[in-house]
N, C-alpha and C positions, 0 to 999 in steps of 0.2 A: 563635613563640619558638624559639630555638636553644639547644643544650646542648653543653658540653664534658665528656667523660668521662675521668677520670684512672684509670689502671690500674696496679696494682703493690702494693708493700709498704706496710704501716702498722705502726708499732712505737712503742716507748717509748724516747725519748732520755733517758738518765741524764746530766743536765747538771751539771757541777761548780760548786760554790761554796766559797770558802775559809772555814774556820772560824777561830776566834781563834788557833789554833796554826799556821795556814798550811796545814793539810791539806784535801784535797778532801772535801766532803760532796756527795752526788749527789741531785738533785731530779728526779723522773720528769716528763717532758713529752711530749705527743703528738708523733710525728714520723714520719719516713720520707719519702723524696724525692717520690714521686707523691702521697702524703698531704698533704705540705706544699704542693705545687703546687695540689692541689684546694682546700685552705683558702684559699690566696691568691686563686684565681679566684672562689671563693664570696664572699669579702669584697668583691671588685671588681665582680662582675656582679650579685650579690644574687639576689632572687627576683622573678619576673614572673608576675602573675595567680595568686599562690599556689603557683607551681611553681618549684623551684630550677633555675638555669641551669647547674649543675654537678652531676655525679654521680661517685661513687667505686665502682670495680669491684675487689673483692678478697675474700679469705677472712679473716674476723676471729674472734678467740676470744670465747668466752662468759665468760672470766675477768674480774676487775674491771678489768684494764687494757684488755681489749677493750671493755668497757662505756664506759670513758672515751673511747676512740677514736671509737666510734659517737656518743656524746653530743657530742663536739667537732665532728664532721662536721655533725650536725644543727643545732647552735647557730650554725654559720657558713654556713648556706644551702647545704649540700651534701647531695644526695639519697643515701640509703643503700639504695635499692631494688635495686641491683645487688650488694649485699654479701651474701655467704654467711656464716652464723655456724656455728662448729664448736667441738668440745671441746678442740682443741689449745691450747697456751699462746701467749702473745703474745711476739714477738721483742723483745729488749732490745738497745739500742746504747749502750754507755758512751762518752762523749766526753771527749777530752783536749785542753785548750786551752793553747796557748803563744803569747805575744805575737809578732805578725808572721808567724805560720805558719798554714797551713790546719788546721782541726780534724782530729784523729786519732780513729778510731772502732774500737771492739772490739765485734763483733756476737755475740750468743747466739741462734742460729736453729734449732738442732736440734729437729726435730719441731714447729716453730711453725706457727701457722695460716696466716700470709700466704705462707710458702714452700710450703704444701701445696695451693695453688690447683689444681683439677682441671679437665679439659675440660668436665665437666658443670656446673661453676660459672659457665661463660661462657654468656651468653644466646644463644639461637639467632638472635635478631635484636635489633638495638639499637633504642632508642626512635626514632621517626621524626624527632624534633627534633635528634638527635645529629649535629653537623656536624664534630666533631673528637674524636680519641682520642689521648691522650698516654700514653707508657709509658717504662720504663727503670729504671736504677739496680740495686740488689742483687737485686731480684726476677728479673732476667735472668741471675743467676749461680747460682740455686738451683733444683733440680728438686723436684717437678714444675712449679713455677710458671713457670719460664722457657719450657718447651715449650708449656704451656697458653697463655701470653700470645703467644708467637711464632706459633702456629697461628691464634690470634684475629686478630692483626695481618695476617697473610698473607691471611686470609679477607676482612677489611674493605678492605685496600688493593687487592685484586683486583676489587672491585665497581666498575663504571663510575661509579655514582652514590654511591660510598662516601664516608666522612668524610675530612677532612684527617688525616693521621697525623703526630704530632710526637714525636720521640725525643730523650731526654736520657740519654746513657750514664751520667753521674755515676759514673764508674768508681772502684771501691774495690779497689785491688790486693790487699789481704789476703783478699778474697773470690774471687780469680781465680787458681787454682793453675796454669793453663795459659794464658799470655797469647796465644800464637799461635792456639789453638783459640777463645778468646774473640773475638779480632779477626776471625776468619773469620765467626763468627756475627754479630758487630756489623755487619759490612759487609752481611750479608743484611738486617738490620733497617734499615739506612740506605737500601737499595734500595727498601724498602717505605714510606719516609717522604717526605713533602713538605717538612717542616721538621725540621732537626736543631739543637737547642740544645746547645752543647758548650763546655767550658771549655778554656783553654790548658793546664791541668793534665791534663785528659783526653787531649789531643793528645800531651803528653809521654809518657804511658803507652802509648797506642795506636800512635802512630807516632813512636817516639823517634828524635831526630836528623834528622827530615825537615824541620823548620822550619815555622812557622805558616802562611805563605802557601801552600807546596806541599801541606801537610796539608789545608787548607781546599779547595783546588782538587781534590785527590784525592777528598775527600768529595763535593763537588758533581758530580764526574764519574760518580758512582754513581746519580744521578737526583734527589736532593732539589732543590727550587726555591730554597730559601734556607737558609743556615747562620747562626745567631745565636751569636756567640762571645763569651763573657765573659772579660775580661782582668784581673780583680782590680781593683787601684787605678787601672789605666789605662782603665777603663770597659768598653765593649763595641763590637763591630762586627757588621754584617750583610753577608754576601757573597752575591751572586747573579750569574747570567750572562745577558747580553743580547747577541744578535747576535754570539756568539762571544767576547765580551769579559767578563772578570770585573770586577764593579763592587763597590766597598766603601763602606759608610756607617759612620761612627763616632759615638759619643756618650760624653761623660765621666760619671764618677760624680758624685753630689752630695756636697758637702763637709759631712758630718755626722760627729760623733764615733763611732768604731767600738768597740762593746762586744764583739761576737764576730761571726763570719760564718756561724753555723749557719743554714741555710735560705736563704742569700742567692741561690744559683743556682736553687733551687726557686722562690723568689718571683719572680726575674727571668723564668723560663720561664712561670710563670702569668700575670704581668702582660703579657708579650709577646703571649701568646695572647688574653688578655682584650681588649687593645687592638685586635687584628685582628677579634675577634668584634664588638665595639661599632662598629667602622668598617664592618661589613658585608663584610669581606674574607675570611671564613673559608670558602673553597671552593677546590678545586684550580685552577679557571679564574681566579678572582680573584688567587690567589697568583702565578700565571704572569705576570700583568700588573702586579704591584706596581712602584711607582716608588721612586726614592731618597728623595723627600720623605716618603712614607708610612712607609718603613722607618726613617727617622731619627726620626720621631715615635714609632713603636713602641719604638725603643731608648731614647729619652729617658724615656718613661713607665715602661718596665721598669727602667731604672737608678734612677729615683726610688724605686720600690717596694723594690728591693733595698737601696738606701742606707738607707731607713728601717728595714728589718729588721736591718741591721747595727748600727744605733744602739740596739738592744734586746737583751736577753739571750734566747737561744734562738730558735727558729723562730716568730716572731710577726708574720705579714705584716700590712701596713697595709690600711685600708679605702680605698675610692675617695675619700672626702672628705679623708683624710690625704694621699693622693698629689696630689690637685688643689691642696691648700693649700701644697705644698712649692714 
């Protein structure tokens, strides 16, 4: 059996709904980029011989929101054995939705549990079945969680037989007071990763004015095997390098009505990794030999999952049966 570990923040998304007067009322929903990705993978990979094939690594509150987060993980086939519980509060993220625009977020993180992840919360060794670790998003903009996760990723990427590392920056500019300092750190995380899932919006913030093609090539020049780039309504592409030539594979989105895009990138990331896992390609050696056909299939699968989540309110990833039925 193999396992994917998602590492990072878990929070409560306060998702707006209009009341009869046209004002926003907010409903609490489990969220956070790595958390959403863990839920997506849990629903797609399920449980094997009574053991989850997905685990979540974080520090979560003992408050009632923390209880909701832990319950949601377990209900969706995600192991909580790597979760540390603490007395800090749960992070809240208020979401603002505008038609035709990316969701805007307002985070309340001061003293919260997930930003307080400590080195001693990181296991000395991963479960032997762990073949992939994913990380990123706002957990990498807050201390001490950023340094704790950074050192963990450096440790695992430095092992010859270590897991595949997959990074999704999911950059939130309002959480990044010093863009240049963030970019320097981001490039270190990229050098430790085999896969980088990134959006066109991330590139606009990280490398403004560089252009998509040059930004992707700059990214791959740091060492990752493949970059999976989400392009909003234009679908997604995967870029890799073979024999000195950059090769691009694309796939369109599925034509479904869009309710909102909360969790779309997280679901895409999870589905992309789940496809590689099920195809037996989740190793550094296998990734280095990936072909265009395999990457196209992975993109198509990930786009289907992301399109389904966009047809629903909030981050509500599909099951494997729902993706296959599309």
